[in-house]
matplotlib code that plots the C-alpha trace (Angstrom):
import matplotlib.pyplot as plt

x = [59.2, 58.7, 55.5, 56.0, 53.7, 50.8, 52.0, 55.2, 53.6, 51.9, 54.8, 58.6, 60.3, 63.7, 65.7, 65.3, 61.5, 61.6, 63.7, 61.3, 58.5, 60.2, 61.5, 64.9, 67.5, 68.0, 64.3, 65.1, 67.3, 64.5, 63.5, 60.1, 61.9, 63.6, 66.4, 65.7, 69.0, 69.9, 68.7, 65.1, 63.2, 59.8, 57.9, 58.4, 54.8, 54.5, 57.0, 56.6, 54.5, 55.9, 57.5, 61.0, 59.3, 56.8, 59.6, 61.5, 58.4, 58.2, 61.8, 61.7, 58.6, 60.4, 63.5, 61.4, 59.5, 62.8, 63.7, 60.4, 62.3, 64.0, 62.7, 63.4, 65.9, 67.8, 67.3, 65.2, 62.7, 62.8, 61.8, 58.9, 57.7, 57.9, 60.5, 62.8, 66.5, 69.6, 70.6, 73.7, 71.6, 69.2, 72.1, 72.7, 70.7, 71.4, 68.4, 68.9, 67.6, 68.1, 67.5, 68.2, 71.9, 72.4, 74.4, 72.9, 73.8, 72.5, 75.8, 77.1, 74.2, 75.1, 72.8, 71.8, 73.3, 72.7, 72.4, 72.2, 70.3, 68.4, 65.1, 62.3, 59.0, 57.5, 60.3, 59.2, 55.9, 54.2, 53.3, 51.8, 52.5, 56.2, 58.0, 60.1, 61.5, 59.1, 59.6, 61.0, 63.5, 64.4, 65.3, 67.7, 69.1, 70.1, 71.5, 75.1, 75.1, 73.2, 74.1, 72.0, 70.3, 69.2, 67.9, 65.8, 64.3, 63.5, 62.2, 59.9, 58.5, 57.9, 55.8, 53.9, 50.1, 49.4, 46.9, 44.7, 43.3, 46.8, 48.6, 46.0, 46.8, 45.3, 48.1, 51.7, 54.4, 55.4, 54.9, 57.6, 57.1, 57.5, 60.8, 62.1, 61.1, 62.8, 66.0, 65.7, 65.6, 68.3, 71.3, 74.5, 72.9, 75.1, 73.6, 71.6, 73.5, 73.0, 69.3, 69.1, 70.6, 68.2, 65.1, 65.5, 64.8, 62.1, 58.7, 55.2, 53.8, 56.5, 55.0, 58.1, 61.9, 62.2, 59.9, 62.3, 65.3, 63.8, 63.0, 66.5, 68.0, 66.1, 67.2, 70.8, 70.8, 69.8, 66.2, 63.4, 62.1, 58.9, 55.7, 54.4, 51.0, 50.0, 46.3, 45.3, 42.2, 43.1, 40.1, 38.5, 38.7, 38.7, 41.2, 44.0, 47.4, 50.9, 53.7, 55.7, 55.1, 55.3, 51.7, 52.5, 53.9, 51.6, 54.3, 53.2, 55.8, 54.9, 57.3, 55.9, 57.3, 56.8, 53.1, 52.2, 52.9, 50.1, 47.3, 44.8, 47.1, 48.2, 44.5, 44.1, 47.3, 46.1, 42.8, 44.7, 47.1, 44.2, 42.7, 46.0, 46.4, 42.8, 43.6, 46.6, 49.4, 52.7, 53.0, 56.4, 56.6, 59.7, 60.5, 63.2, 65.3, 65.6, 66.4, 69.2, 71.0, 70.6, 67.7, 70.2, 67.9, 64.9, 66.6, 67.4, 63.8, 62.4, 64.8, 63.7, 60.0, 60.7, 62.4, 65.7, 67.7]
y = [91.8, 95.4, 96.9, 100.2, 103.1, 103.6, 107.1, 105.7, 103.1, 105.6, 107.9, 107.9, 108.8, 109.7, 107.6, 110.3, 110.1, 106.4, 106.7, 109.4, 106.9, 104.3, 102.2, 100.7, 101.3, 97.6, 97.4, 99.6, 96.8, 94.3, 93.2, 95.0, 98.4, 100.1, 102.7, 105.6, 107.3, 110.4, 108.6, 108.2, 104.9, 103.5, 100.3, 98.2, 98.0, 101.8, 102.2, 99.0, 100.5, 104.1, 105.9, 107.5, 110.9, 109.6, 108.1, 111.3, 113.1, 110.8, 111.2, 115.0, 115.2, 113.3, 115.6, 118.8, 117.8, 118.1, 121.4, 123.2, 126.4, 124.6, 123.9, 121.5, 122.9, 122.5, 119.1, 117.7, 120.5, 120.0, 116.3, 117.1, 119.7, 117.0, 119.0, 117.4, 117.2, 116.1, 112.5, 113.6, 115.6, 112.7, 110.5, 112.8, 110.9, 113.4, 115.3, 119.0, 121.2, 124.9, 127.3, 131.0, 131.9, 130.8, 128.1, 124.6, 121.0, 119.9, 120.0, 117.4, 115.0, 112.0, 111.9, 115.5, 118.4, 121.5, 125.0, 128.4, 130.7, 134.0, 133.7, 136.2, 134.8, 134.6, 132.2, 129.5, 127.6, 124.5, 121.3, 118.2, 119.6, 120.2, 123.6, 124.0, 126.5, 127.6, 126.0, 129.3, 129.7, 126.0, 126.7, 129.4, 127.2, 124.4, 126.8, 126.6, 122.8, 123.2, 124.5, 127.0, 124.4, 122.5, 125.7, 126.3, 122.9, 123.5, 127.0, 125.6, 123.2, 125.9, 128.1, 125.2, 125.2, 122.0, 119.3, 119.3, 115.8, 114.3, 116.8, 118.1, 121.8, 124.5, 127.0, 126.8, 126.6, 130.2, 132.8, 134.3, 137.6, 135.9, 134.4, 137.7, 139.4, 136.6, 137.1, 140.9, 140.6, 137.9, 139.9, 138.3, 134.8, 132.1, 131.0, 134.2, 135.1, 131.6, 131.8, 135.2, 133.7, 130.8, 133.0, 134.7, 131.3, 130.0, 129.6, 128.7, 125.6, 122.9, 119.8, 117.7, 117.8, 116.5, 119.2, 121.8, 120.0, 119.8, 123.5, 124.4, 122.1, 123.9, 127.3, 126.3, 125.1, 128.6, 127.9, 130.2, 129.6, 127.5, 128.4, 126.1, 124.4, 125.4, 124.8, 123.0, 125.2, 128.7, 130.2, 126.9, 126.1, 122.4, 122.2, 119.7, 121.2, 120.5, 120.5, 122.9, 124.4, 127.2, 128.5, 130.5, 127.6, 125.2, 122.9, 120.9, 119.2, 116.5, 114.8, 111.5, 109.9, 106.3, 106.9, 107.6, 104.0, 102.3, 101.2, 103.6, 106.6, 105.7, 105.8, 109.2, 110.5, 109.3, 111.2, 114.3, 114.1, 113.6, 116.9, 118.7, 117.0, 117.9, 121.5, 121.5, 121.1, 119.2, 117.0, 115.9, 113.4, 112.7, 110.3, 109.0, 107.7, 111.3, 112.5, 110.0, 111.4, 115.0, 115.7, 116.1, 114.3, 116.2, 119.5, 118.5, 117.5, 120.7, 122.7, 120.9, 121.4, 125.2, 125.3, 126.3, 123.2]
z = [71.6, 72.7, 71.2, 69.5, 70.7, 68.3, 67.4, 65.9, 63.6, 61.3, 60.6, 60.4, 63.6, 64.9, 67.3, 69.9, 69.5, 70.0, 73.2, 74.5, 73.9, 75.9, 73.0, 73.7, 71.0, 70.3, 69.3, 66.3, 64.9, 64.5, 61.0, 61.1, 61.4, 58.4, 58.9, 56.5, 57.2, 59.3, 62.4, 61.1, 61.2, 60.1, 60.4, 57.3, 56.4, 56.3, 53.5, 51.6, 48.8, 49.1, 46.2, 46.8, 47.0, 49.6, 51.6, 51.5, 52.8, 55.8, 56.6, 56.3, 58.5, 61.3, 61.2, 60.9, 64.1, 65.9, 64.3, 63.5, 62.5, 59.7, 56.2, 53.4, 50.9, 47.7, 45.8, 48.6, 48.2, 44.4, 44.8, 47.1, 44.6, 41.9, 39.8, 37.3, 38.4, 36.6, 37.5, 39.4, 41.9, 42.3, 43.4, 46.4, 49.0, 51.8, 53.1, 52.6, 55.4, 56.0, 58.8, 59.5, 59.9, 63.5, 65.2, 64.6, 64.5, 61.1, 59.4, 61.9, 61.5, 59.3, 56.2, 56.5, 54.6, 56.6, 55.1, 56.8, 54.5, 55.1, 53.2, 52.9, 54.2, 50.7, 49.7, 52.1, 51.7, 53.1, 51.2, 52.7, 56.2, 55.4, 55.4, 52.3, 50.0, 47.2, 43.7, 42.4, 45.2, 44.8, 41.2, 42.3, 45.1, 42.8, 40.1, 41.2, 40.4, 37.1, 33.7, 31.8, 29.7, 32.8, 34.4, 31.3, 31.6, 35.3, 34.4, 31.7, 34.3, 36.8, 34.5, 32.7, 33.2, 35.1, 34.2, 37.3, 36.7, 37.1, 39.2, 41.7, 41.2, 39.1, 38.9, 37.7, 40.3, 39.3, 36.7, 34.6, 36.4, 39.7, 38.7, 37.5, 40.8, 42.7, 40.9, 41.3, 45.1, 45.2, 44.2, 45.4, 45.7, 44.1, 40.8, 40.2, 37.0, 35.6, 36.3, 34.7, 31.5, 31.6, 32.2, 28.8, 27.2, 29.6, 27.8, 28.9, 27.3, 27.3, 28.8, 29.1, 29.4, 25.8, 24.4, 25.9, 24.6, 21.1, 21.1, 22.2, 19.6, 16.9, 18.2, 18.6, 14.9, 13.9, 13.0, 14.0, 17.6, 17.4, 19.2, 21.9, 22.2, 18.6, 17.8, 14.6, 14.4, 15.8, 17.6, 18.4, 22.1, 21.7, 18.9, 19.3, 19.8, 18.6, 21.2, 19.0, 15.6, 13.1, 12.4, 9.2, 7.1, 9.0, 10.4, 13.5, 15.7, 18.2, 20.7, 21.7, 24.9, 25.9, 27.0, 23.4, 22.3, 24.1, 21.7, 23.3, 23.0, 19.5, 18.4, 20.1, 18.4, 15.0, 15.4, 16.5, 13.5, 11.1, 12.2, 11.5, 8.1, 7.2, 8.0, 5.7, 8.3, 7.8, 10.9, 12.1, 15.0, 17.1, 19.9, 22.2, 19.3, 18.1, 21.6, 21.9, 18.9, 20.1, 17.7, 14.9, 12.4, 13.8, 13.2, 9.6, 8.9, 10.4, 8.4, 5.2, 6.1, 6.5, 3.1, 4.6, 3.7]

ax = plt.figure().add_subplot(projection="3d")
ax.plot(x, y, z, "-o")
ax.set_aspect("equal")
plt.show()
């Protein structure tokens, strides 16, 4: 069996790279090699424990070595940034790459969706050694395939303060002012009007897709817009916070995803809720069952708590 060069065993590589390294094409059909698509391969042990996002990073790195003037674009960039996407965009397994408007071959490469887009230098960044469009520009790029509600979800995610312990970053992907400036300098770009409509409803403080959907359900039902990350004890730095809430009538609203149903997290949530209750708050807790019914019952319960039923 032909031994692969060492430089090809620790990364994904294109068929052209393998041939330049003296690897015959038939060697790429062996069981220890996995085809990642778009003419990219990797040794099986390299990707055995990789997440889809990590595998995408390997694949993108291999293609970008062949076209260093290109950058990761559209839904592919969104996945590398760790952004939420509608399921229909996640089922598009093509790798989206863009380069400046000039003749190229990407559109004729199987498994690659090529784009020719003129971007300002500030709209392209680097992450993990990969060139890709910034999170804000990516929001705009996927806008033609998203509705306004989905763009609000994405916008909330962009401006959300991160949890450094889990995410490894200190700053949000973008500030509201940065998104506004991006749209101001992107006149004529497809999806801009939809992003402008979404931006008026983007808020800082939504920690999950479901929190955004719950907030929008309340607004759509004609209820006052709730505040986000509402402290039980205003002015106290370490006060527990409600995902959403109405401070004046002291109504705290928590959305509890699957991670909240472990014994350890349930104990923590109980202690959190007890502080709210001791301070005179009415605590309403919702979960995936409420989400599945479009938060209809949640809206009715919040309405009643506000005395608007």
